[in-house]
N, C-alpha and C positions, 0 to 999 in steps of 0.2 A: 500344228506347232512347230516354229524353226529354230535350232539350237546354232547360234552363230560363235564361232569359235574364236578364239583370241588369233590375233596377228601372230604366224611363227609357229603356232599348234603343231605339235609332234603328230605322225601317224599312230604313234601308240596312243596318244590322248583322242584323237579322233574314232579309233577302233572302240577305245572305252567307252565313248558315248553310244555308238552304235551298237555294242553289246548291252549296255544298260536300257538301251529303249527295245531290244528284242527281248530281254529279260522280262520287260514289263510285257510284253505279249503285243506290241506293235512292230511296225515297219520301218527300217532306217534307210534314209535316201541320202548319202553324201554328196554335196556340190560344191567341186573344189571351185575356187575363186583366184582372180589375179593377186587380190591381198589376203584372203583369209577364206576357209571353207565353210561352209552351213551345213547344216545336217536336218533335212526336214524328216519329221515323225507323222508318218503315216495312219490312217484308221483311229484319230483322237477321238474316244466316245466322251469326254468328258471326265474321266476316270483317273487323267495321268497327273501323278505326283512330280510336278516339275521341279521341285525341291531338290530330289534326287540326282537331275540332270543338272541343276545349275551349281550344285557343288563340287562338281567333278574338276578334274585340272584341267586347263586349257580352255574353260566355257568361258566367254564374254559377257553371252545375253542370252535368254531365252524369251521369247517373241509369240504371245499367243495369237494365232491366226484367227481360229472360233474363240466365243466365248467359254469361259468355264462352267457355267451351268449349260444344261441342256433342255430339260424336260417345261422349265418354264418359260423359253426362248419361241420368238415368232418362227425362228427356223423350224423347231420340232413339232409346232401347230401353228400354223399360219391363221386360222379361224379364231374371235373370241372364245374364251371359255366363259360359259355361265354358272355361277354356282347358286344351288337352290337352298336357301336356308331353312324355309319352311314352305307350304304350300302355298303359292301366291307370290313369295318373296324371293325374286330372282336376281341376283347380282351381277351385272357385266351385259345384259341387254340393253332394249330400249329405253328402259325405267329408271330413273334414279331412286334409290331406297335412302329412307331417312331413318337413323338408328338415332334415338335420344332417349334420355333419362338421368337422372342423378349419377354422379362418380360414384357414390358409395348405398350400398343397402343399409340403409339406418335401423329401419323400426318397419313391420309388415304394412300400417295404415301408411306409410311415408311411402313405400314403394308400389303400393296398389293405386294412392291418388295419384302418382307421378306418373302412373301407368296410363290411367285413365284421361288424364291432360294431353298427355302426348300423343295418344290415341285420336283425340279430340281434334287435336291441332293437324293430323294428318301422316304422323308416322307411322311405320309399318314394323319397325322393332324397339324392343326396349331394352337401354344396356342399364347396366349399373353392377359394380363391383361386389361382389362377396369375400372376395381376397383382394387385399388392397398392399401393392409393394407401394412402402414409402420410403421418404429418403431418411427422416428421422424414426429412430424404434420407438419414440413415445408416441407419436401420431397415430390415429386410429387406423386399425390394421384391417377392418373388414369382421363381417360375422361368420363367414365359412361356410359351414351347411346349412344352418341356419337360413343365412342369407340367401343361399339358392332355394331353399324352401319358400321362402318369402316370394322369390323371383317366380318360382311355378306358379304360385297362388295369383299372381298379378297377370300371368300368362293365361290361366284358366279364366280370370274374369274379365279379360281385354282381348286375347286372340292374339296377341301382341307377340311376335318370335323375341327368343331371349338370346342377347349377345352379351357373354359375360367372362372375365377374365381367369385363366388357370397361372398358378406361379412355379408348380412342380407336378410331377406326377401323379401324386396321390391326389392332389387339389384335381388335375385334368380330367381323371376317372368322375370324380364327382360331379365336375361342370358337363361333363358327356352324359351323365344319367340325367341331370335336371334341364339342361340348356339346350338349345338348338345351335348356337356357335361357339366355338371354343376361341377366345381371343388371348393371345399371347403378347404381352405386353412389350413396351421398347426397351427394359432394361432386360428381357427376357428373349430378345429377337436373336441370339448368338449363343443362346443356352442351348447347343445341338442335340443333346441328349434329349432335353424336353421336345423340341421340334421332330425328333425321329420318332418318340413316343406316342406325339399327339397324330404324327403320320398313320398309326394303325388303330386311331379309335373308332373310323368310321363317321367322323363329324365333321362338316365345313371349318375350317380354320380361318380366322380373319388376323394375319399378321402384322405387326405395326412397324414401322422402321425406329432404327436404335437412334438413341440420343446422338451420336457421332457417325452414324452408317453412312455410306456413302449408297449408292443405286443399287451397285453391282453388289454390295454387301448385302442389302434386302432380298437382291434376286436369288443369292445363293443360298442366303437361309430358307427362302422357299423352296429351293430344289431339294432341301432336305426332307419336309414333307412330303413333297409329290415323290421323291426317291425312295419313301416308306410305303406307298401305296396310297397317299391321299392326295388327289387330283383337285378336291375343292377346297381352294386357296383363295383368299383375299387378301389382296394387299394394302397398306392403309400408311398414306403421307400424315405425320402428326410432328412435323418439325424439328429442326435439329440444332443442337447448341451451339451458341457463337459467343461472340465475345461481345456482343452489343445487349446491355442489360434493361434497353427500352420496353422488350418483352419477352416472355421464359423463353421461348425458342425462336428460329426463326422457320417459319411456315412456307417450305419450298412447294408453291404452285408449279416451278417448272418441273417437279418430280412426274406431276399427273402424265403429260402429254409425253414425257418422255419414255415412263415405265410403259405406255401403251404403245409405242413402237418397238421397244425390246421386248415385250413380252404380251402372252395372251391373258395372263391372268388380269381379272377385275381389281380396280384400283378406287377405294375410298378416301374421304379426307376428313379430318378431325383437327378443325380449326380451334376447337377449345383448348385442347393442350399445343395446339400449334402456335396460340397465343398467349395463352395465360390469362387473358383482360375480356371481361364481357364485353365490351364495347368493340372491341375487335371481332368478335366472334360472327356477328353478322356480315359484315363486308366480307369478310374471308370467306364465310361458306358461299355466299354468292358468287367470287371468284372461282371457287373451286368447282362447281357445276357449270359455270362458263366454261373453265377450262377443259372438262369433260369429264369431270369425277362421276364413276358411278354409285356413288353414295355419299350422305355427310353423316358425320358419329358428332353429334355434340350433346352437352351436357346441361340439362334441364332439371331444375330443383322446385319443389312447389314453394320453397321458403330460403335462399339461398343465404339470407343472413346467418341461420342456424345450421348450415351443411357443416357435417362434421370433417369434408375432405372438399378442397377445389371451389369453395364458394362465390370466390371471388371471378371464377371463369364461366359460371353455371346462369345459363339464361333464366329470366323469369318466365312464366308459363306464357304471357301474354306476349312477350316478346318472343319468343319461340312460334307462335302461332301468325304473329306476323311476319316472321322469317319464311315460314313453310309457304304462304301465299306468294312471296317474292320470289321464291324457289321456282315455285310451278309456272311463273310467267317466265322465266328464265330459261328453265327446261324447255318450254314450248317452242322458245326463240331459237335453239338449236336442234328443235326435230327430236325431243326426248318429252318422256312425261314422269310423273311423280308416281311411286307403287303406291296404290291405295292403301290407307288404313284397314285392317281386316274388318268386316261387316259383324260378325259373331265372334262369341269367344269359343275356346277349344278345351279338351279336355288335355292335362298336363300329360307330358310324354313321360315315360319311363323307361 
């Protein structure tokens, strides 16, 4: 980190910056120039609170030479991280993982039927919300633990790994008990206490990009999970809010290769929330895999017209089956394959 002093900064102001840097446990290197002095901070381990320095008298600018995150960066780990959600389901390797299912768990019959349908089409994971953060307090909020039990039943019948969202610490503990992967939704991407908590639960975490989050914001949120001891983090691009009402969000395909350049963590894409429109899900899913996404998160409902949430963006089962065939072709074209659906059912994890 480089601290650039104002023109004419006094020796006392420069000494104050040096003192604060040393109080923080780092080395300071003053570098006098013809017009102004710069102070280099040596030994930055990513924990430097630059606000302490930028607030000092005489400081013009603080320049970060390295990224504010460490453990998620390519500099920390040059090779790709592969996150194992369940036996045979690895995210970040040569295989592209398809996660599919309804937005919400509505009944046991609905989620079990959906599980059989997405498995038959080629999905390796079942997604479905037991806890639903909704914009309106009057919308369906999910079945809670009952929904998690229904998901466990679906896993027992199909063998699909379960990915489902947690909204708070109590819910995260329940999700960790019933599911294979804890999803942190867009609205909670910067809920730092929740991120630190799920970092202690020993379960893979799927972290969605926030509605107005930059890629740096996403990576810093992932850093909270890794810093708490959990290295199994999957990032998810799901669109950001813009001024254009033509779609629910702007599905940022460029985030996929950019994240892969900046971080070793795998990244999957959610074209369902990224567009909010059923007819756009298939082309955006195809584009995401072509761009290098390590997986796709797609909403599929046995009967979208009767869905209690997000029916307008949910694929029909036959549409999903057709999409999987197309993704298989695209994956092969770029030297990858799809993770196969489980052959047998499993016993529920406890």
